[in-house]
DSSP file (Angstrom, degrees, kcal/mol; ACC not computed):
  #  RESIDUE AA STRUCTURE BP1 BP2  ACC     N-H-->O    O-->H-N    N-H-->O    O-->H-N    TCO  KAPPA ALPHA  PHI   PSI    X-CA   Y-CA   Z-CA
    1    1 A M              0   0    0      0, 0.0    52,-0.1     0, 0.0     3,-0.1   0.000 360.0 360.0 360.0 139.7   11.3    3.7    4.4
    2    2 A A        -     0   0    0      1,-0.1    52,-0.3    52,-0.1     2,-0.2  -0.289 360.0-104.4 -62.6 146.6    7.7    2.6    4.0
    3    3 A I  E     -a   54   0A   0     50,-2.4    52,-2.6     1,-0.1     2,-0.8  -0.518  28.8-122.9 -72.7 136.1    5.7    2.1    7.2
    4    4 A E  E     -a   55   0A   0     -2,-0.2     2,-0.5    50,-0.2    52,-0.2  -0.736  29.0-159.9 -81.5 113.8    5.1   -1.5    8.3
    5    5 A I        +     0   0    0     50,-2.9    52,-0.5    -2,-0.8     2,-0.2  -0.828  14.2 178.8 -98.6 132.0    1.4   -1.8    8.5
    6    6 A T     >  -     0   0    0     -2,-0.5     4,-1.2    50,-0.1    55,-0.1  -0.745  46.8-101.0-124.6 170.9    0.1   -4.8   10.6
    7    7 A D  T  4 S+     0   0    0     -2,-0.2     4,-0.4     1,-0.2     3,-0.2   0.883 123.5  51.3 -55.7 -37.2   -3.2   -6.2   11.7
    8    8 A A  T  4 S+     0   0    0      1,-0.2     4,-0.2     2,-0.1    -1,-0.2   0.863 118.8  31.1 -73.2 -38.0   -2.6   -4.4   15.1
    9    9 A N  T  > S+     0   0    0      1,-0.1     4,-2.8     2,-0.1     5,-0.3   0.388  88.2 103.2-104.0   5.1   -1.8   -0.9   13.8
   10   10 A F  H  X>S+     0   0    0     -4,-1.2     4,-3.0     1,-0.2     5,-1.1   0.912  82.3  46.7 -55.6 -50.3   -4.0   -0.8   10.7
   11   11 A D  I  4>S+     0   0    0     -4,-0.4     5,-1.7     3,-0.2    -1,-0.2   0.918 116.1  45.6 -60.5 -43.5   -6.8    1.3   12.1
   12   12 A E  I  45S+     0   0    0     -4,-0.2    -2,-0.2     3,-0.2    -1,-0.2   0.936 121.9  35.1 -65.3 -47.6   -4.3    3.8   13.6
   13   13 A V  I  <5S+     0   0    0     -4,-2.8    -2,-0.2     3,-0.1    -3,-0.2   0.889 134.2  18.4 -77.8 -40.9   -2.1    4.1   10.5
   14   14 A V  I ><5S+     0   0    0     -4,-3.0     3,-1.1    -5,-0.3    68,-0.4   0.917 124.6  42.7 -99.4 -57.3   -4.7    3.8    7.7
   15   15 A M  I 3 <S+     0   0    0     -5,-1.1    -3,-0.2     1,-0.3    -4,-0.1   0.808 120.3  42.2 -67.7 -30.5   -8.2    4.5    8.9
   16   16 A K  T 3 <S+     0   0    0     -5,-1.7    -1,-0.3    -6,-0.3     2,-0.2   0.348  86.5 123.1 -97.5   6.3   -7.3    7.5   11.1
   17   17 A S    <   -     0   0    0     -3,-1.1    64,-0.3    -6,-0.2    65,-0.1  -0.440  50.7-157.3 -71.7 138.3   -4.9    9.0    8.5
   18   18 A D  S    S+     0   0    0     -2,-0.2    -1,-0.1     2,-0.1    -4,-0.0   0.355  79.3  62.9 -92.7   5.1   -5.7   12.6    7.4
   19   19 A K  S    S-     0   0    0     -5,-0.1    62,-0.2     1,-0.0    32,-0.2  -0.863 100.9 -87.3-122.0 158.7   -3.6   11.9    4.3
   20   20 A P        -     0   0    0      0, 0.0    32,-2.9     0, 0.0     2,-0.4  -0.346  44.8-144.4 -60.4 149.0   -4.2    9.5    1.4
   21   21 A V  E     -bC  52  79A   0     58,-3.1    58,-3.2    30,-0.2     2,-0.5  -0.974  11.8-161.5-124.1 130.8   -2.6    6.1    2.1
   22   22 A M  E     -bC  53  78A   0     30,-2.9    32,-2.9    -2,-0.4     2,-0.5  -0.956  14.8-167.0-108.7 121.6   -0.9    3.7   -0.4
   23   23 A I  E     -bC  54  77A   0     54,-3.0    54,-2.3    -2,-0.5     2,-0.7  -0.943   9.5-157.6-117.8 120.7   -0.7    0.2    0.9
   24   24 A D  E     -bC  55  76A   0     30,-2.7    32,-2.9    -2,-0.5     2,-0.6  -0.858   7.6-157.0 -95.6 111.7    1.5   -2.5   -0.7
   25   25 A F  E     +bC  56  75A   0     50,-3.1    50,-1.3    -2,-0.7     2,-0.2  -0.816  34.8 147.6 -88.4 122.5    0.3   -6.0    0.1
   26   26 A W  E     -b   57   0A   0     30,-2.6    32,-2.7    -2,-0.6    33,-0.4  -0.839  36.4-146.4-146.1 175.4    3.3   -8.3   -0.4
   27   27 A A    >   -     0   0    0     -2,-0.2     3,-1.5    30,-0.2     6,-0.1  -0.982  29.5-118.0-149.6 153.0    5.1  -11.4    0.7
   28   28 A V  T 3  S+     0   0    0     -2,-0.3    -1,-0.1     1,-0.3     6,-0.1   0.852 114.0  51.1 -57.8 -38.0    8.8  -12.4    0.9
   29   29 A W  T 3  S+     0   0    0     -3,-0.1     2,-0.7     4,-0.0    -1,-0.3   0.448  85.7 105.5 -82.5  -0.5    8.3  -15.3   -1.5
   30   30 A C    <>  -     0   0    0     -3,-1.5     4,-1.5     1,-0.2    -3,-0.2  -0.735  51.7-165.1 -92.0 111.9    6.6  -13.1   -4.2
   31   31 A G  H  > S+     0   0    0     -2,-0.7     4,-1.4     1,-0.2     3,-0.5   0.938  90.1  48.4 -59.4 -52.9    8.8  -12.3   -7.2
   32   32 A P  H  > S+     0   0    0      0, 0.0     4,-1.5     0, 0.0    -1,-0.2   0.820 106.6  59.5 -60.7 -28.7    6.6   -9.4   -8.6
   33   33 A C  H  > S+     0   0    0      1,-0.2     4,-1.2     2,-0.2    -2,-0.2   0.904 104.1  50.1 -63.5 -40.2    6.4   -8.0   -5.1
   34   34 A R  H  < S+     0   0    0     -4,-1.5    -1,-0.2    -3,-0.5    -3,-0.1   0.812 105.3  59.1 -67.4 -28.9   10.2   -7.7   -5.1
   35   35 A M  H  < S+     0   0    0     -4,-1.4     4,-0.3     1,-0.2    -1,-0.2   0.887 112.5  36.6 -66.9 -38.8   10.0   -5.9   -8.5
   36   36 A I  H  X S+     0   0    0     -4,-1.5     4,-2.4     1,-0.2     3,-0.4   0.609  93.2  90.2 -91.3 -10.2    7.8   -3.1   -7.2
   37   37 A A  H  X S+     0   0    0     -4,-1.2     4,-2.4     1,-0.2     5,-0.2   0.893  86.9  49.7 -53.8 -45.2    9.5   -2.8   -3.8
   38   38 A P  H  > S+     0   0    0      0, 0.0     4,-2.3     0, 0.0    -1,-0.2   0.867 110.1  52.1 -63.9 -32.8   12.1   -0.2   -5.0
   39   39 A I  H  > S+     0   0    0     -3,-0.4     4,-2.6    -4,-0.3    -2,-0.2   0.933 109.5  48.9 -64.9 -46.2    9.2    1.9   -6.5
   40   40 A V  H  X S+     0   0    0     -4,-2.4     4,-1.5     1,-0.2    -1,-0.2   0.917 112.9  47.5 -60.6 -44.1    7.3    1.8   -3.2
   41   41 A E  H  X S+     0   0    0     -4,-2.4     4,-1.2    -5,-0.2    -1,-0.2   0.903 111.4  50.9 -64.7 -41.1   10.5    2.9   -1.3
   42   42 A E  H  X S+     0   0    0     -4,-2.3     4,-1.8     1,-0.2     3,-0.4   0.925 109.9  49.7 -60.3 -45.9   11.2    5.6   -3.8
   43   43 A M  H  X S+     0   0    0     -4,-2.6     4,-2.3     1,-0.2    -1,-0.2   0.791  99.3  67.2 -66.6 -27.9    7.7    7.0   -3.5
   44   44 A T  H  < S+     0   0    0     -4,-1.5    -1,-0.2     1,-0.2    -2,-0.2   0.925 107.3  39.7 -57.4 -45.2    7.9    7.0    0.3
   45   45 A G  H >< S+     0   0    0     -4,-1.2     3,-1.0    -3,-0.4    -1,-0.2   0.893 114.7  52.5 -70.1 -40.8   10.5    9.7    0.1
   46   46 A E  H 3< S+     0   0    0     -4,-1.8    -2,-0.2     1,-0.2    -1,-0.2   0.806 115.5  39.5 -67.8 -30.4    8.8   11.6   -2.7
   47   47 A Y  T >X S+     0   0    0     -4,-2.3     3,-2.5    -5,-0.1     4,-2.4   0.236  78.8 143.9-105.9  13.5    5.5   11.8   -0.9
   48   48 A E  T <4 S+     0   0    0     -3,-1.0     4,-0.1     1,-0.3    -3,-0.1  -0.313  78.4  10.0 -56.2 127.8    6.8   12.5    2.6
   49   49 A G  T 34 S+     0   0    0      2,-0.4    -1,-0.3     1,-0.1     3,-0.1   0.216 126.0  65.1  86.6 -15.6    4.3   14.8    4.3
   50   50 A K  T <4 S+     0   0    0     -3,-2.5     2,-0.3     1,-0.4    -2,-0.2   0.729 110.7   5.1-107.4 -31.7    1.8   14.5    1.5
   51   51 A A     <  -     0   0    0     -4,-2.4     2,-0.5   -32,-0.2    -2,-0.4  -0.966  67.3-117.0-150.1 160.4    0.7   10.8    1.8
   52   52 A V  E     - b   0  21A   0    -32,-2.9   -30,-2.9    -2,-0.3     2,-0.5  -0.899  27.2-167.5-102.8 129.3    1.3    7.7    3.9
   53   53 A I  E     + b   0  22A   0     -2,-0.5   -50,-2.4   -32,-0.2     2,-0.3  -0.973  17.8 160.4-121.9 123.4    3.0    4.8    2.2
   54   54 A G  E     -ab   3  23A   0    -32,-2.9   -30,-2.7    -2,-0.5     2,-0.4  -0.862  29.2-135.6-138.8 170.4    3.1    1.5    3.9
   55   55 A K  E     -ab   4  24A   0    -52,-2.6   -50,-2.9    -2,-0.3     2,-0.5  -0.979   7.1-157.6-130.4 140.5    3.5   -2.3    3.3
   56   56 A V  E     - b   0  25A   0    -32,-2.9   -30,-2.6    -2,-0.4     2,-0.9  -0.975  13.1-145.4-118.9 118.0    1.5   -5.2    4.7
   57   57 A D  E >>  - b   0  26A   0     -2,-0.5     4,-1.8   -52,-0.5     3,-0.5  -0.736  12.8-157.4 -78.6 109.3    3.2   -8.6    4.8
   58   58 A V  T 34 S+     0   0    0    -32,-2.7    -1,-0.2    -2,-0.9   -31,-0.1   0.775  87.6  56.8 -65.7 -26.1    0.2  -10.8    4.0
   59   59 A D  T 34 S+     0   0    0    -33,-0.4    -1,-0.2     1,-0.2   -32,-0.1   0.875 115.5  36.0 -71.1 -36.3    1.8  -13.9    5.6
   60   60 A S  T <4 S+     0   0    0     -3,-0.5    -2,-0.2     1,-0.2    -1,-0.2   0.669 126.1  39.4 -88.1 -18.9    2.3  -12.1    9.0
   61   61 A N     X  +     0   0    0     -4,-1.8     4,-1.3     1,-0.1     3,-0.3  -0.538  59.8 155.4-133.1  66.7   -1.0  -10.1    8.8
   62   62 A P  H  >  +     0   0    0      0, 0.0     4,-2.6     0, 0.0     5,-0.2   0.746  66.9  69.9 -68.0 -22.3   -3.8  -12.2    7.3
   63   63 A G  H  > S+     0   0    0      2,-0.2     4,-2.4     1,-0.2     5,-0.1   0.946 102.6  40.3 -61.1 -51.2   -6.5  -10.2    9.0
   64   64 A V  H  > S+     0   0    0     -3,-0.3     4,-1.8     2,-0.2    -1,-0.2   0.917 115.4  52.4 -65.2 -43.4   -6.1   -7.0    6.9
   65   65 A A  H  <>S+     0   0    0     -4,-1.3     5,-2.8     1,-0.2    -1,-0.2   0.909 112.6  45.1 -60.2 -42.4   -5.6   -9.1    3.8
   66   66 A M  H ><5S+     0   0    0     -4,-2.6     3,-1.4     3,-0.2    -1,-0.2   0.909 107.7  58.1 -67.2 -41.7   -8.8  -11.0    4.4
   67   67 A K  H 3<5S+     0   0    0     -4,-2.4    -1,-0.2     1,-0.3    -2,-0.2   0.859 114.8  37.0 -56.5 -37.2  -10.7   -7.8    5.3
   68   68 A Y  T 3<5S-     0   0    0     -4,-1.8    -1,-0.3    -5,-0.1    -2,-0.2   0.293 111.9-116.7-101.7   9.4   -9.9   -6.4    1.9
   69   69 A G  T < 5 +     0   0    0     -3,-1.4     2,-0.8     1,-0.2    -3,-0.2   0.855  43.9 179.2  63.1  36.9  -10.2   -9.6   -0.1
   70   70 A I      < +     0   0    0     -5,-2.8    -1,-0.2    -6,-0.2     3,-0.1  -0.620  16.6 152.8 -75.5 111.5   -6.5   -9.6   -1.2
   71   71 A R        +     0   0    0     -2,-0.8     2,-0.4     1,-0.2    -1,-0.2   0.658  60.5  44.2-111.6 -25.9   -6.1  -12.8   -3.2
   72   72 A N  S    S-     0   0    0     18,-0.0    -1,-0.2     2,-0.0    18,-0.1  -0.948  84.6-114.3-121.7 141.9   -3.3  -11.9   -5.5
   73   73 A I  S    S+     0   0    0     -2,-0.4   -40,-0.2     1,-0.2    18,-0.1  -0.964  88.4  43.9-127.8 149.8   -0.1  -10.1   -4.6
   74   74 A P  S    S+     0   0    0      0, 0.0    16,-3.7     0, 0.0     2,-0.4   0.456  73.7 160.4 -72.9 143.7    1.3   -7.6   -5.1
   75   75 A T  E     -CD  25  89A   0    -50,-1.3   -50,-3.1    14,-0.2     2,-0.5  -0.999  21.7-160.3-126.1 131.6   -1.9   -5.6   -4.6
   76   76 A V  E     -CD  24  88A   0     12,-3.0    12,-2.4    -2,-0.4     2,-0.4  -0.958   5.8-161.7-115.2 120.6   -1.6   -1.9   -3.9
   77   77 A L  E     -CD  23  87A   0    -54,-2.3   -54,-3.0    -2,-0.5     2,-0.6  -0.789   8.0-151.6-100.1 144.4   -4.6   -0.2   -2.3
   78   78 A F  E     -CD  22  86A   0      8,-2.8     7,-3.2    -2,-0.4     8,-1.4  -0.962  19.2-170.6-115.2 112.5   -5.1    3.5   -2.3
   79   79 A V  E     +CD  21  84A   0    -58,-3.2   -58,-3.1    -2,-0.6     2,-0.4  -0.880   9.4 179.1-111.7 133.1   -7.2    4.6    0.7
   80   80 A N  E >  S- D   0  83A   0      3,-2.8     3,-1.7    -2,-0.4   -62,-0.1  -0.994  73.0  -9.3-134.3 127.7   -8.6    8.1    1.3
   81   81 A N  T 3  S-     0   0    0     -2,-0.4    -1,-0.1   -64,-0.3   -66,-0.1   0.865 129.7 -54.9  53.7  39.8  -10.7    9.1    4.3
   82   82 A G  T 3  S+     0   0    0    -68,-0.4     2,-0.4     1,-0.2    -1,-0.3   0.483 118.3 106.1  78.4   2.1  -10.9    5.4    5.4
   83   83 A E  E <  S-D   80   0A   0     -3,-1.7    -3,-2.8   -68,-0.0     2,-0.6  -0.911  78.0-113.4-117.0 142.4  -12.3    4.2    2.0
   84   84 A V  E     +D   79   0A   0     -2,-0.4    -5,-0.3    -5,-0.2     3,-0.1  -0.629  36.5 175.4 -71.4 116.8  -10.6    2.3   -0.7
   85   85 A A  E     -     0   0A   0     -7,-3.2     2,-0.3    -2,-0.6    -6,-0.2   0.730  60.9 -13.1 -96.0 -27.2  -10.4    4.8   -3.6
   86   86 A D  E     -D   78   0A   0     -8,-1.4    -8,-2.8     2,-0.0     2,-0.3  -0.976  58.4-157.3-164.3 166.4   -8.4    2.8   -6.1
   87   87 A K  E     -D   77   0A   0     -2,-0.3     2,-0.4   -10,-0.2   -10,-0.2  -0.994   9.2-153.0-155.1 156.1   -6.3   -0.3   -6.4
   88   88 A Q  E     -D   76   0A   0    -12,-2.4   -12,-3.0    -2,-0.3     2,-0.5  -0.987  12.8-160.6-130.2 119.0   -3.6   -1.9   -8.6
   89   89 A V  E     +D   75   0A   0     -2,-0.4   -14,-0.2   -14,-0.2   -16,-0.1  -0.888  60.5   7.1-102.3 127.7   -3.3   -5.7   -8.8
   90   90 A G  S    S-     0   0    0    -16,-3.7   -14,-0.1    -2,-0.5     2,-0.1  -0.089 104.6 -44.2  91.4 166.1    0.0   -7.0  -10.0
   91   91 A A        +     0   0    0    -18,-0.1    -2,-0.1   -16,-0.1   -58,-0.1  -0.376  63.4 170.9 -67.8 147.1    3.3   -5.3  -10.8
   92   92 A A        -     0   0    0     -4,-0.1     5,-0.1    -2,-0.1    -2,-0.0  -0.963  38.7 -83.0-150.4 161.9    3.1   -2.0  -12.7
   93   93 A P    >>  -     0   0    0      0, 0.0     3,-1.3     0, 0.0     4,-1.0  -0.327  45.0-109.2 -66.8 156.0    5.4    0.8  -13.8
   94   94 A K  H 3> S+     0   0    0      1,-0.3     4,-2.5     2,-0.2     3,-0.4   0.860 115.6  65.2 -53.0 -40.0    6.0    3.6  -11.2
   95   95 A Q  H 3> S+     0   0    0      1,-0.2     4,-2.6     2,-0.2    -1,-0.3   0.839  96.6  56.3 -56.2 -35.1    3.9    6.0  -13.3
   96   96 A K  H <> S+     0   0    0     -3,-1.3     4,-1.9     2,-0.2    -1,-0.2   0.918 110.2  43.9 -63.1 -44.7    0.8    4.0  -12.7
   97   97 A F  H  X S+     0   0    0     -4,-1.0     4,-2.4    -3,-0.4     5,-0.2   0.899 113.1  52.2 -67.1 -41.0    1.2    4.2   -8.9
   98   98 A V  H  X S+     0   0    0     -4,-2.5     4,-3.1     1,-0.2     5,-0.2   0.923 108.9  49.9 -61.4 -45.9    2.0    7.9   -9.1
   99   99 A E  H  X S+     0   0    0     -4,-2.6     4,-1.7     1,-0.2    -1,-0.2   0.921 112.3  47.0 -59.4 -45.7   -1.1    8.7  -11.2
  100  100 A K  H  < S+     0   0    0     -4,-1.9     4,-0.4     2,-0.2    -1,-0.2   0.892 116.6  43.2 -66.5 -39.7   -3.4    6.8   -8.7
  101  101 A L  H >X S+     0   0    0     -4,-2.4     3,-1.6     1,-0.2     4,-0.5   0.914 111.3  53.9 -72.5 -42.6   -1.9    8.5   -5.7
  102  102 A D  H >< S+     0   0    0     -4,-3.1     3,-1.2     1,-0.3    -1,-0.2   0.839  98.5  64.7 -60.4 -32.5   -1.8   11.9   -7.2
  103  103 A A  T 3< S+     0   0    0     -4,-1.7    -1,-0.3     1,-0.3    -2,-0.2   0.724 103.5  48.4 -63.6 -20.1   -5.5   11.7   -8.0
  104  104 A L  T <4        0   0    0     -3,-1.6    -1,-0.3    -4,-0.4    -2,-0.2   0.526 360.0 360.0 -96.8  -7.9   -6.1   11.6   -4.2
  105  105 A L    <<        0   0    0     -3,-1.2    -1,-0.2    -4,-0.5    -2,-0.1   0.469 360.0 360.0 -85.7 360.0   -4.0   14.6   -3.3
């Protein structure tokens, strides 16, 4: 299961990670977010030990969403060494997420 990333644990989980991090910014009411949720969960298992995969509920954690200028959801950020290396705005096929994450490994 993807790690729940919050305003409180963001620095610990993302900024201090020694692995690439894929962050899915989502909300319960967001249809396209529900479309990519199974992809994110699938990738969590596939990248175990190689990358950190987490989710940020933008309604519960507005601080992180504001910090990164998240205006549309779903938005998936790919963070490496504390820096945003890539991003995907909107729903996309699994292959798109895999390509972006693999590029950081």
